[in-house]
TORLOZA-208564 format. One record per residue (C-alpha): residue in three letters; x, y, z; residue number from 1. Coordinates in Angstrom, 3 decimals, padded with zeros to 6 digits. Layout:
// residues N
(site ALA, (X, Y, Z), NUM)
...
This chain:
// residues 419
(site UNK, (082.071, -001.784, -003.320), 1)
(site UNK, (081.922, 001.989, -003.101), 2)
(site UNK, (083.380, 002.301, -006.594), 3)
(site UNK, (080.720, -000.083, -007.899), 4)
(site UNK, (077.863, 001.906, -006.367), 5)
(site UNK, (079.228, 005.207, -007.649), 6)
(site UNK, (079.610, 003.818, -011.170), 7)
(site UNK, (076.109, 002.314, -010.972), 8)
(site UNK, (074.591, 005.670, -009.934), 9)
(site UNK, (076.205, 007.374, -012.911), 10)
(site UNK, (075.138, 004.724, -015.445), 11)
(site UNK, (072.277, 006.074, -017.563), 12)
(site UNK, (071.131, 002.541, -018.344), 13)
(site UNK, (071.217, 001.150, -014.802), 14)
(site UNK, (068.135, 000.820, -012.618), 15)
(site UNK, (069.114, 003.763, -010.428), 16)
(site UNK, (068.395, 006.225, -013.226), 17)
(site UNK, (065.900, 004.287, -015.330), 18)
(site UNK, (063.664, 003.152, -012.451), 19)
(site UNK, (064.556, 004.455, -008.989), 20)
(site UNK, (064.691, 008.123, -010.053), 21)
(site UNK, (061.733, 007.709, -012.430), 22)
(site UNK, (058.976, 010.183, -011.469), 23)
(site UNK, (056.185, 007.716, -012.159), 24)
(site UNK, (057.632, 005.225, -009.650), 25)
(site UNK, (056.610, 007.317, -006.638), 26)
(site UNK, (053.179, 008.048, -008.078), 27)
(site UNK, (052.391, 004.332, -008.230), 28)
(site UNK, (052.893, 003.557, -004.540), 29)
(site UNK, (049.490, 004.778, -003.373), 30)
(site UNK, (047.550, 003.127, -006.189), 31)
(site UNK, (049.291, -000.197, -005.595), 32)
(site UNK, (048.463, 000.081, -001.877), 33)
(site UNK, (044.830, 000.673, -002.821), 34)
(site UNK, (044.960, -002.359, -005.084), 35)
(site UNK, (046.292, -004.537, -002.271), 36)
(site UNK, (043.507, -003.279, -000.009), 37)
(site UNK, (041.016, -004.343, -002.690), 38)
(site UNK, (042.518, -007.841, -002.740), 39)
(site UNK, (042.020, -008.032, 001.040), 40)
(site UNK, (038.431, -006.793, 000.706), 41)
(site UNK, (037.664, -009.385, -001.983), 42)
(site UNK, (039.135, -012.231, 000.057), 43)
(site UNK, (037.336, -011.176, 003.242), 44)
(site UNK, (034.069, -010.827, 001.329), 45)
(site UNK, (034.469, -014.203, -000.409), 46)
(site UNK, (034.366, -012.488, -003.813), 47)
(site UNK, (038.010, -013.049, -004.787), 48)
(site UNK, (037.194, -016.210, -006.712), 49)
(site UNK, (039.335, -019.238, -007.451), 50)
(site UNK, (041.413, -017.964, -010.370), 51)
(site UNK, (044.203, -015.459, -010.862), 52)
(site UNK, (042.957, -014.254, -014.247), 53)
(site UNK, (040.414, -011.490, -013.850), 54)
(site UNK, (041.046, -011.090, -010.109), 55)
(site UNK, (041.960, -007.931, -008.239), 56)
(site UNK, (045.327, -009.588, -007.521), 57)
(site UNK, (046.059, -009.815, -011.249), 58)
(site UNK, (045.318, -006.111, -011.626), 59)
(site UNK, (047.687, -004.973, -008.888), 60)
(site UNK, (050.464, -007.438, -009.796), 61)
(site UNK, (050.210, -006.329, -013.442), 62)
(site UNK, (050.715, -002.744, -012.278), 63)
(site UNK, (053.817, -003.815, -010.342), 64)
(site UNK, (055.161, -005.804, -013.305), 65)
(site UNK, (055.108, -002.622, -015.396), 66)
(site UNK, (057.566, -000.870, -013.057), 67)
(site UNK, (060.263, -001.133, -015.709), 68)
(site UNK, (062.898, -003.859, -015.801), 69)
(site UNK, (063.361, -004.611, -012.101), 70)
(site UNK, (059.819, -006.003, -011.726), 71)
(site UNK, (059.450, -007.558, -015.158), 72)
(site UNK, (057.932, -010.991, -014.712), 73)
(site UNK, (056.608, -010.240, -011.207), 74)
(site UNK, (053.341, -011.922, -012.142), 75)
(site UNK, (054.963, -015.304, -012.830), 76)
(site UNK, (054.896, -016.304, -009.144), 77)
(site UNK, (051.128, -015.735, -008.976), 78)
(site UNK, (050.175, -017.460, -012.225), 79)
(site UNK, (048.342, -020.747, -011.723), 80)
(site UNK, (050.470, -023.788, -012.612), 81)
(site UNK, (047.838, -026.498, -013.180), 82)
(site UNK, (050.203, -029.471, -013.143), 83)
(site UNK, (051.694, -028.438, -009.795), 84)
(site UNK, (048.464, -026.915, -008.430), 85)
(site UNK, (050.381, -023.865, -007.226), 86)
(site UNK, (050.296, -021.282, -005.800), 87)
(site UNK, (047.715, -022.918, -003.562), 88)
(site UNK, (045.708, -019.784, -002.767), 89)
(site UNK, (043.066, -020.213, -005.462), 90)
(site UNK, (041.625, -023.655, -004.780), 91)
(site UNK, (042.151, -023.726, -001.007), 92)
(site UNK, (039.894, -021.206, 000.800), 93)
(site UNK, (041.822, -021.502, 004.069), 94)
(site UNK, (045.110, -020.685, 002.354), 95)
(site UNK, (043.465, -017.836, 000.494), 96)
(site UNK, (042.238, -016.323, 003.756), 97)
(site UNK, (045.722, -016.721, 005.283), 98)
(site UNK, (047.165, -014.834, 002.299), 99)
(site UNK, (044.550, -012.124, 002.842), 100)
(site UNK, (045.470, -011.878, 006.538), 101)
(site UNK, (049.137, -011.387, 005.610), 102)
(site UNK, (048.295, -008.532, 003.252), 103)
(site UNK, (045.829, -006.994, 005.702), 104)
(site UNK, (048.344, -007.073, 008.555), 105)
(site UNK, (050.976, -005.394, 006.407), 106)
(site UNK, (048.522, -002.761, 005.123), 107)
(site UNK, (047.442, -001.858, 008.646), 108)
(site UNK, (050.750, -001.951, 010.526), 109)
(site UNK, (053.825, 000.251, 010.307), 110)
(site UNK, (056.157, -001.458, 012.779), 111)
(site UNK, (058.872, -003.887, 011.707), 112)
(site UNK, (058.035, -006.527, 014.381), 113)
(site UNK, (054.419, -006.708, 013.156), 114)
(site UNK, (055.485, -007.149, 009.549), 115)
(site UNK, (057.959, -009.880, 010.444), 116)
(site UNK, (055.362, -011.619, 012.613), 117)
(site UNK, (052.887, -011.626, 009.704), 118)
(site UNK, (055.534, -013.102, 007.381), 119)
(site UNK, (056.389, -015.818, 009.898), 120)
(site UNK, (052.707, -016.696, 010.249), 121)
(site UNK, (052.297, -017.207, 006.493), 122)
(site UNK, (055.558, -019.191, 006.444), 123)
(site UNK, (054.193, -021.464, 009.160), 124)
(site UNK, (051.225, -022.310, 006.899), 125)
(site UNK, (053.640, -023.804, 004.330), 126)
(site UNK, (051.376, -022.861, 001.432), 127)
(site UNK, (052.671, -024.539, -001.705), 128)
(site UNK, (054.024, -022.074, -004.234), 129)
(site UNK, (053.481, -018.975, -002.091), 130)
(site UNK, (056.980, -017.807, -001.264), 131)
(site UNK, (058.986, -014.599, -000.959), 132)
(site UNK, (057.792, -013.299, -004.341), 133)
(site UNK, (054.975, -011.831, -002.203), 134)
(site UNK, (057.644, -009.415, -000.939), 135)
(site UNK, (057.144, -007.447, -004.155), 136)
(site UNK, (053.664, -006.565, -002.852), 137)
(site UNK, (054.970, -005.808, 000.631), 138)
(site UNK, (057.706, -003.536, -000.751), 139)
(site UNK, (055.080, -001.130, -002.075), 140)
(site UNK, (053.521, -001.032, 001.407), 141)
(site UNK, (056.758, -000.653, 003.370), 142)
(site UNK, (059.652, 000.368, 001.083), 143)
(site UNK, (062.005, 001.111, 003.988), 144)
(site UNK, (061.448, -002.271, 005.650), 145)
(site UNK, (060.877, -004.869, 002.907), 146)
(site UNK, (063.182, -005.100, -000.132), 147)
(site UNK, (061.902, -006.204, -003.535), 148)
(site UNK, (062.610, -009.810, -004.473), 149)
(site UNK, (063.359, -011.800, -007.604), 150)
(site UNK, (065.945, -014.228, -008.954), 151)
(site UNK, (068.308, -011.505, -010.170), 152)
(site UNK, (068.218, -009.720, -006.798), 153)
(site UNK, (069.042, -012.974, -004.982), 154)
(site UNK, (071.865, -013.690, -007.426), 155)
(site UNK, (073.224, -010.182, -006.944), 156)
(site UNK, (073.119, -010.487, -003.174), 157)
(site UNK, (074.914, -013.836, -003.274), 158)
(site UNK, (077.563, -012.437, -005.614), 159)
(site UNK, (078.240, -009.366, -003.463), 160)
(site UNK, (078.239, -011.104, -000.087), 161)
(site UNK, (079.275, -014.667, -000.789), 162)
(site UNK, (075.983, -015.888, 000.685), 163)
(site UNK, (074.040, -018.851, -000.715), 164)
(site UNK, (070.464, -017.643, -000.415), 165)
(site UNK, (067.985, -019.953, -002.148), 166)
(site UNK, (064.758, -018.985, -003.837), 167)
(site UNK, (061.344, -019.933, -002.504), 168)
(site UNK, (061.986, -019.974, 001.239), 169)
(site UNK, (060.750, -017.272, 003.609), 170)
(site UNK, (063.458, -017.957, 006.211), 171)
(site UNK, (066.160, -017.432, 003.579), 172)
(site UNK, (064.449, -014.248, 002.432), 173)
(site UNK, (064.369, -012.882, 005.983), 174)
(site UNK, (068.058, -013.690, 006.436), 175)
(site UNK, (068.834, -011.941, 003.141), 176)
(site UNK, (066.734, -008.976, 004.257), 177)
(site UNK, (068.921, -008.583, 007.344), 178)
(site UNK, (072.013, -008.631, 005.169), 179)
(site UNK, (070.502, -006.088, 002.776), 180)
(site UNK, (069.671, -003.752, 005.675), 181)
(site UNK, (073.260, -004.009, 006.940), 182)
(site UNK, (074.690, -003.400, 003.470), 183)
(site UNK, (072.337, -000.468, 002.958), 184)
(site UNK, (073.358, 001.070, 006.284), 185)
(site UNK, (077.054, 000.757, 005.448), 186)
(site UNK, (076.653, 002.605, 002.140), 187)
(site UNK, (073.657, 004.731, 003.073), 188)
(site UNK, (075.310, 007.930, 001.757), 189)
(site UNK, (075.209, 006.453, -001.759), 190)
(site UNK, (071.906, 004.591, -001.500), 191)
(site UNK, (068.581, 005.453, 000.172), 192)
(site UNK, (066.262, 004.620, 003.060), 193)
(site UNK, (064.021, 003.268, 000.299), 194)
(site UNK, (065.249, -000.295, -000.217), 195)
(site UNK, (064.305, -000.054, -003.866), 196)
(site UNK, (067.694, 001.576, -004.468), 197)
(site UNK, (069.787, -001.282, -003.128), 198)
(site UNK, (067.302, -003.701, -004.707), 199)
(site UNK, (068.096, -002.110, -008.062), 200)
(site UNK, (071.841, -002.425, -007.437), 201)
(site UNK, (071.492, -006.108, -006.567), 202)
(site UNK, (069.291, -006.613, -009.636), 203)
(site UNK, (071.898, -005.098, -011.959), 204)
(site UNK, (074.670, -007.227, -010.446), 205)
(site UNK, (072.544, -010.374, -010.462), 206)
(site UNK, (071.384, -009.888, -014.041), 207)
(site UNK, (074.987, -009.563, -015.221), 208)
(site UNK, (075.135, -005.856, -015.956), 209)
(site UNK, (077.879, -005.480, -013.354), 210)
(site UNK, (080.392, -007.937, -011.974), 211)
(site UNK, (080.644, -008.096, -008.182), 212)
(site UNK, (083.870, -006.647, -006.746), 213)
(site UNK, (086.345, -009.249, -005.459), 214)
(site UNK, (086.061, -010.024, -001.762), 215)
(site UNK, (089.815, -010.597, -001.416), 216)
(site UNK, (092.891, -008.398, -001.669), 217)
(site UNK, (093.976, -010.213, -004.826), 218)
(site UNK, (095.376, -007.426, -007.035), 219)
(site UNK, (094.822, -009.400, -010.240), 220)
(site UNK, (091.192, -010.083, -009.348), 221)
(site UNK, (090.616, -006.411, -008.546), 222)
(site UNK, (092.210, -005.289, -011.815), 223)
(site UNK, (089.993, -007.704, -013.744), 224)
(site UNK, (086.928, -006.412, -011.956), 225)
(site UNK, (087.844, -002.781, -012.688), 226)
(site UNK, (088.250, -003.738, -016.351), 227)
(site UNK, (084.771, -005.256, -016.242), 228)
(site UNK, (083.411, -001.993, -014.835), 229)
(site UNK, (085.007, -000.049, -017.671), 230)
(site UNK, (083.499, -002.490, -020.156), 231)
(site UNK, (080.047, -001.964, -018.634), 232)
(site UNK, (080.348, 001.773, -019.237), 233)
(site UNK, (081.173, 001.162, -022.893), 234)
(site UNK, (078.294, -001.280, -023.262), 235)
(site UNK, (075.978, 001.164, -021.551), 236)
(site UNK, (076.684, 003.767, -024.212), 237)
(site UNK, (075.949, 001.241, -026.962), 238)
(site UNK, (072.785, -000.004, -025.267), 239)
(site UNK, (071.235, 003.396, -024.594), 240)
(site UNK, (068.481, 002.998, -027.198), 241)
(site UNK, (065.963, 001.572, -024.713), 242)
(site UNK, (066.810, 004.215, -022.137), 243)
(site UNK, (066.420, 006.905, -024.792), 244)
(site UNK, (062.990, 005.519, -025.665), 245)
(site UNK, (061.974, 005.712, -022.008), 246)
(site UNK, (063.216, 009.293, -021.749), 247)
(site UNK, (061.279, 010.110, -024.920), 248)
(site UNK, (058.205, 008.670, -023.237), 249)
(site UNK, (058.764, 010.946, -020.245), 250)
(site UNK, (059.261, 013.896, -022.590), 251)
(site UNK, (056.048, 013.099, -024.434), 252)
(site UNK, (054.206, 012.827, -021.116), 253)
(site UNK, (055.412, 016.313, -020.147), 254)
(site UNK, (054.544, 017.719, -023.558), 255)
(site UNK, (050.961, 016.460, -023.323), 256)
(site UNK, (050.664, 017.926, -019.821), 257)
(site UNK, (051.901, 021.205, -021.279), 258)
(site UNK, (049.242, 021.149, -023.997), 259)
(site UNK, (046.553, 020.533, -021.400), 260)
(site UNK, (047.948, 023.250, -019.143), 261)
(site UNK, (047.887, 025.852, -021.891), 262)
(site UNK, (044.469, 024.785, -023.157), 263)
(site UNK, (042.936, 024.902, -019.690), 264)
(site UNK, (044.251, 028.381, -019.041), 265)
(site UNK, (043.034, 029.559, -022.455), 266)
(site UNK, (039.541, 028.308, -021.576), 267)
(site UNK, (039.564, 030.294, -018.341), 268)
(site UNK, (040.239, 027.528, -015.828), 269)
(site UNK, (042.659, 027.455, -012.951), 270)
(site UNK, (045.128, 024.657, -013.682), 271)
(site UNK, (046.831, 022.259, -011.312), 272)
(site UNK, (049.891, 020.246, -012.416), 273)
(site UNK, (050.830, 017.053, -010.538), 274)
(site UNK, (052.921, 017.997, -007.508), 275)
(site UNK, (055.914, 015.913, -008.587), 276)
(site UNK, (055.842, 017.215, -012.181), 277)
(site UNK, (055.689, 020.961, -011.548), 278)
(site UNK, (059.439, 021.523, -011.866), 279)
(site UNK, (059.825, 019.627, -015.146), 280)
(site UNK, (061.293, 021.678, -017.975), 281)
(site UNK, (058.767, 022.684, -020.624), 282)
(site UNK, (058.739, 025.299, -023.381), 283)
(site UNK, (061.659, 027.262, -021.968), 284)
(site UNK, (060.330, 027.306, -018.417), 285)
(site UNK, (058.813, 025.046, -015.798), 286)
(site UNK, (055.689, 022.991, -016.362), 287)
(site UNK, (054.028, 024.394, -013.239), 288)
(site UNK, (054.461, 028.064, -014.177), 289)
(site UNK, (051.197, 030.011, -014.158), 290)
(site UNK, (049.374, 027.200, -012.360), 291)
(site UNK, (047.935, 026.843, -008.870), 292)
(site UNK, (050.554, 026.653, -006.127), 293)
(site UNK, (048.200, 024.686, -003.891), 294)
(site UNK, (044.781, 023.108, -004.252), 295)
(site UNK, (041.703, 024.709, -002.682), 296)
(site UNK, (041.291, 023.893, 001.009), 297)
(site UNK, (038.201, 021.734, 000.440), 298)
(site UNK, (040.249, 019.437, -001.794), 299)
(site UNK, (043.375, 019.562, 000.367), 300)
(site UNK, (041.354, 018.217, 003.305), 301)
(site UNK, (039.446, 015.627, 001.286), 302)
(site UNK, (040.073, 011.900, 001.690), 303)
(site UNK, (042.712, 010.793, -000.781), 304)
(site UNK, (044.184, 014.289, -001.103), 305)
(site UNK, (047.725, 012.898, -001.387), 306)
(site UNK, (046.698, 010.948, -004.488), 307)
(site UNK, (044.687, 013.830, -005.961), 308)
(site UNK, (047.796, 016.048, -005.860), 309)
(site UNK, (049.472, 013.539, -008.199), 310)
(site UNK, (046.806, 013.619, -010.932), 311)
(site UNK, (048.625, 014.805, -014.046), 312)
(site UNK, (046.421, 017.830, -014.808), 313)
(site UNK, (043.315, 019.288, -013.163), 314)
(site UNK, (041.142, 022.079, -014.492), 315)
(site UNK, (039.227, 023.937, -011.776), 316)
(site UNK, (036.537, 026.583, -012.131), 317)
(site UNK, (038.297, 029.896, -011.623), 318)
(site UNK, (038.586, 030.732, -007.929), 319)
(site UNK, (036.452, 027.780, -006.818), 320)
(site UNK, (036.995, 024.347, -005.254), 321)
(site UNK, (035.220, 022.601, -008.120), 322)
(site UNK, (037.182, 020.361, -010.482), 323)
(site UNK, (035.816, 020.697, -013.995), 324)
(site UNK, (038.120, 018.081, -015.522), 325)
(site UNK, (040.844, 015.659, -014.534), 326)
(site UNK, (043.402, 014.309, -016.999), 327)
(site UNK, (045.726, 011.333, -016.606), 328)
(site UNK, (048.322, 010.955, -019.356), 329)
(site UNK, (049.001, 007.261, -019.970), 330)
(site UNK, (051.786, 007.138, -022.543), 331)
(site UNK, (052.759, 003.483, -022.207), 332)
(site UNK, (052.209, 002.187, -018.664), 333)
(site UNK, (049.177, 000.608, -017.022), 334)
(site UNK, (046.136, 002.842, -016.544), 335)
(site UNK, (045.659, 001.390, -013.065), 336)
(site UNK, (047.387, 004.133, -011.053), 337)
(site UNK, (045.723, 006.945, -012.969), 338)
(site UNK, (042.230, 005.492, -012.574), 339)
(site UNK, (042.753, 004.985, -008.829), 340)
(site UNK, (043.756, 008.637, -008.451), 341)
(site UNK, (040.641, 009.750, -010.310), 342)
(site UNK, (038.512, 007.520, -008.099), 343)
(site UNK, (040.004, 009.287, -005.072), 344)
(site UNK, (039.037, 012.605, -006.632), 345)
(site UNK, (035.534, 011.716, -007.764), 346)
(site UNK, (034.369, 009.667, -004.798), 347)
(site UNK, (036.125, 011.488, -001.986), 348)
(site UNK, (033.956, 014.538, -001.451), 349)
(site UNK, (030.903, 016.369, -002.733), 350)
(site UNK, (033.220, 019.111, -003.996), 351)
(site UNK, (034.133, 016.891, -006.966), 352)
(site UNK, (032.056, 016.171, -010.034), 353)
(site UNK, (031.525, 012.704, -011.516), 354)
(site UNK, (032.260, 013.849, -015.057), 355)
(site UNK, (035.120, 015.463, -016.910), 356)
(site UNK, (037.481, 012.501, -016.343), 357)
(site UNK, (039.908, 011.811, -019.196), 358)
(site UNK, (042.542, 009.195, -019.951), 359)
(site UNK, (044.868, 010.843, -022.471), 360)
(site UNK, (046.905, 008.331, -024.452), 361)
(site UNK, (048.368, 007.549, -027.891), 362)
(site UNK, (045.852, 006.888, -030.653), 363)
(site UNK, (046.745, 003.203, -030.807), 364)
(site UNK, (046.107, 002.412, -027.126), 365)
(site UNK, (042.316, 002.720, -027.128), 366)
(site UNK, (041.562, -001.005, -027.481), 367)
(site UNK, (044.111, -001.841, -024.764), 368)
(site UNK, (042.611, 000.736, -022.402), 369)
(site UNK, (039.088, -000.544, -023.022), 370)
(site UNK, (040.255, -004.094, -022.313), 371)
(site UNK, (041.868, -003.048, -019.027), 372)
(site UNK, (038.693, -001.300, -017.907), 373)
(site UNK, (036.727, -004.549, -018.152), 374)
(site UNK, (038.602, -005.904, -015.122), 375)
(site UNK, (036.577, -006.248, -011.912), 376)
(site UNK, (038.952, -003.873, -010.120), 377)
(site UNK, (037.604, -001.045, -012.303), 378)
(site UNK, (033.905, -001.722, -011.671), 379)
(site UNK, (033.395, 001.767, -010.202), 380)
(site UNK, (034.732, 003.454, -013.338), 381)
(site UNK, (031.343, 003.187, -015.048), 382)
(site UNK, (030.055, 005.798, -012.571), 383)
(site UNK, (032.726, 008.295, -013.584), 384)
(site UNK, (031.907, 008.722, -017.290), 385)
(site UNK, (035.604, 008.369, -018.082), 386)
(site UNK, (036.523, 009.380, -021.618), 387)
(site UNK, (039.415, 008.506, -023.884), 388)
(site UNK, (041.237, 011.505, -025.355), 389)
(site UNK, (043.700, 010.447, -028.089), 390)
(site UNK, (046.910, 012.414, -028.544), 391)
(site UNK, (046.069, 012.971, -032.203), 392)
(site UNK, (042.686, 014.570, -031.517), 393)
(site UNK, (044.180, 016.805, -028.828), 394)
(site UNK, (047.043, 017.888, -031.067), 395)
(site UNK, (044.778, 018.568, -034.056), 396)
(site UNK, (042.146, 020.599, -032.223), 397)
(site UNK, (043.813, 022.200, -029.193), 398)
(site UNK, (044.621, 025.497, -030.908), 399)
(site UNK, (041.133, 026.000, -032.352), 400)
(site UNK, (039.520, 025.016, -029.032), 401)
(site UNK, (041.745, 027.535, -027.234), 402)
(site UNK, (040.704, 030.290, -029.647), 403)
(site UNK, (037.016, 029.606, -030.106), 404)
(site UNK, (035.947, 027.149, -027.407), 405)
(site UNK, (034.369, 027.622, -024.008), 406)
(site UNK, (033.770, 025.220, -021.158), 407)
(site UNK, (034.013, 021.464, -021.599), 408)
(site UNK, (031.852, 021.056, -024.701), 409)
(site UNK, (034.662, 021.020, -027.272), 410)
(site UNK, (036.865, 018.667, -025.225), 411)
(site UNK, (033.985, 016.241, -024.753), 412)
(site UNK, (033.349, 016.376, -028.503), 413)
(site UNK, (036.840, 015.103, -029.426), 414)
(site UNK, (036.971, 012.491, -026.633), 415)
(site UNK, (035.324, 009.067, -026.646), 416)
(site UNK, (033.259, 007.571, -023.853), 417)
(site UNK, (034.915, 004.430, -022.515), 418)
(site UNK, (032.296, 002.837, -020.268), 419)
């Protein structure tokens, strides 16, 4: 088992490196929590509706489903199946409110007994079609207490432990959770308090990337398993194209942040780089070099400050606590997290302006971004005067703006109003 985990950690194509260590993963936790809170608010206010499409739940589940391969297909459990009339939280108001109470309890509490009690209460309701797939929402609320859940993770757990956990039952999920916690504790030095790590390991075993080690002392079985591990390493090298594309996406993200950093400084602004991106390599140095070490006190103490620190790039008036512009670089993932962070900035305190908000993305994503902003979850965005800044426009004009521009006028001229 230890050999498997060590090989998995080293594998450039395994979930440990492609997802668990991915910088954007951590940035999405707060926005997904905010999305879940919105679902609760909609249900409590009787504004959730009776359909998944267009709901706040669709928005937050879509954001989860974009968390690279481990959560691909996370929305399937919540899609309405008309022939089966499941999951029965859209047509049945009582079930919908029970679902809202589960989410609300898990948003508000931090203790394991409270979370388990809330899960047992929803299990007692026996809502058709609403099973442990909900754990994927709860994971983003309590990553050290609730593991992620899907078919591959269950298959991986069964393969590693010899268990026979079945899908769709909360009691089986809770039993599996206990086993996962025990397994995680035994190999904690190679895993993490965050159960996403062991979830990724189980996913890779359950999806067939790795064979489970033999649970006997059979020398032949162990030799065959070690041969399988060696084969995985060879296949990983051949299948690195997707991983390389993801790394290229991360590189592009950093490059765009670097352009915005340099342009902001050239225009006379103080520049803030997202707290978890400051140490990224860029142009022979670190991305955060020459930028603010900490945000002004008025912003540090503002509501939502933790999210504001993760906005990709901020331009602030020199020596002041006034944000002139906020930029979220959205290379390929959902705009949901970035918009939520800008909402925290714009609506949290009087120190922040309601203009100068930019989604910076590839030229070809404009229609997709506009379509996403029509969702009810983004109804407040219209107040922010959010603009779309295409990579191409930024690349073409950044040098001339740096030399001859002043203030926000030139940036606004090359950006496009979204709503």
